[in-house]
C-alpha positions in Angstrom: -110.1 -196.5 141.5 -106.4 -196.3 141.6 -105.3 -199.7 142.8 -106.6 -203.3 143.2 -106.1 -205.2 146.5 -105.2 -208.8 146.9 -106.3 -210.9 149.9 -102.9 -210.9 151.7 -102.5 -207.2 151.5 -105.9 -206.6 153.1 -105.2 -209.1 155.9 -101.9 -207.5 156.6 -103.4 -204.1 156.6 -106.1 -205.2 159.1 -104.0 -207.4 161.3 -100.2 -207.2 160.6 -99.3 -203.7 159.4 -95.6 -204.4 160.2 -95.7 -207.2 157.5 -97.1 -205.0 154.8 -94.7 -203.4 152.3 -94.0 -199.7 152.9 -95.5 -198.6 149.6 -98.6 -200.8 150.2 -99.1 -199.4 153.7 -98.9 -195.9 152.4 -101.5 -196.7 149.7 -103.9 -198.1 152.3 -103.3 -195.1 154.6 -103.9 -192.6 151.8 -107.1 -194.4 150.8 -108.3 -194.2 154.4 -107.8 -190.5 154.1 -110.0 -190.4 151.1 -107.3 -189.7 148.5 -108.6 -192.4 146.2 -110.4 -195.7 146.0 -108.9 -199.2 146.2 -110.8 -201.9 144.2 -111.5 -205.2 146.0 -112.3 -208.1 143.7 -115.2 -210.2 144.8 -112.9 -213.2 144.9 -111.0 -211.5 147.7 -114.2 -211.3 149.7 -114.8 -215.0 149.1 -111.3 -215.8 150.5 -111.8 -213.5 153.5 -115.2 -215.2 154.2 -113.6 -218.6 154.0 -110.6 -217.6 156.3 -113.0 -216.1 158.8 -115.3 -219.1 158.8 -112.3 -221.4 159.4 -111.1 -219.1 162.2 -107.8 -218.5 160.4 -108.4 -214.7 160.8 -110.3 -212.9 163.5 -112.7 -211.0 161.2 -116.4 -210.3 161.6 -117.0 -210.9 157.9 -120.5 -209.5 157.8 -119.5 -206.2 159.4 -116.4 -206.0 157.3 -118.5 -206.2 154.1 -121.0 -203.7 155.5 -118.1 -201.2 156.2 -116.6 -201.7 152.8 -119.9 -201.1 151.1 -120.5 -197.9 153.1 -116.9 -196.7 152.6 -116.0 -194.2 149.9 -112.5 -195.5 150.0 -113.1 -199.0 148.5 -115.1 -200.4 145.7 -116.1 -204.1 145.4 -115.5 -205.4 141.9 -117.5 -208.3 140.5 -116.3 -211.0 138.1 -117.2 -210.4 134.5 -116.9 -212.6 131.4 -114.0 -210.4 130.2 -112.1 -210.9 133.5 -112.6 -214.6 133.4 -111.4 -214.8 129.8 -108.3 -212.8 130.7 -107.7 -215.2 133.6 -107.7 -218.1 131.2 -104.8 -216.5 129.3 -102.6 -215.3 132.3 -101.2 -218.7 133.2 -101.2 -218.1 137.0 -101.5 -221.4 138.8 -103.7 -220.7 141.8 -107.3 -219.9 140.7 -108.0 -217.1 143.2 -104.7 -215.4 142.5 -105.4 -215.7 138.8 -108.8 -214.1 139.1 -107.5 -211.3 141.3 -104.6 -210.6 138.9 -106.8 -210.7 135.9 -109.1 -208.1 137.6 -106.1 -205.8 138.0 -105.0 -206.5 134.4 -108.5 -205.8 133.0 -108.7 -202.4 134.8 -105.1 -201.7 134.0 -104.4 -200.9 137.6 -101.5 -201.9 139.9 -102.2 -204.8 142.2 -101.2 -204.5 145.8 -99.5 -207.9 146.3 -96.4 -209.7 147.4 -97.3 -212.9 145.7 -94.1 -214.0 143.8 -95.8 -215.6 140.9 -97.9 -212.4 140.3 -95.0 -210.0 140.9 -92.9 -211.8 138.3 -95.7 -211.9 135.7 -94.8 -209.5 132.9 -98.4 -208.4 132.2 -99.4 -207.4 135.8 -98.3 -204.2 137.5 -97.7 -204.7 141.2 -96.9 -202.7 144.3 -95.7 -203.8 147.6 
């Protein structure tokens, strides 16, 4: 794994590539070519499930998860006690964002995000 993805970056890669940062787009494109893996925190999948159920995004969630699991370009990352403990120390207000950021911090990998609170956080490396 070389990067961690947040929810917004995946949504924009799937549906709004023109709203994805240039560096972020290049990372997703290179991952699609098999250059490296992008980690997808399980909480990102939870958010995508919710958004698809509420019809806020047009995503066949079940097929999306199947394709991610089969892909050699992505890896689903579960929550661990260590990640949750880190989250309690990061002081990021929104729970999902905090868990996603703490996953990137735990693995010492850049997070693909444009979230202002996270990009301004001193401990989290970000790319957009």
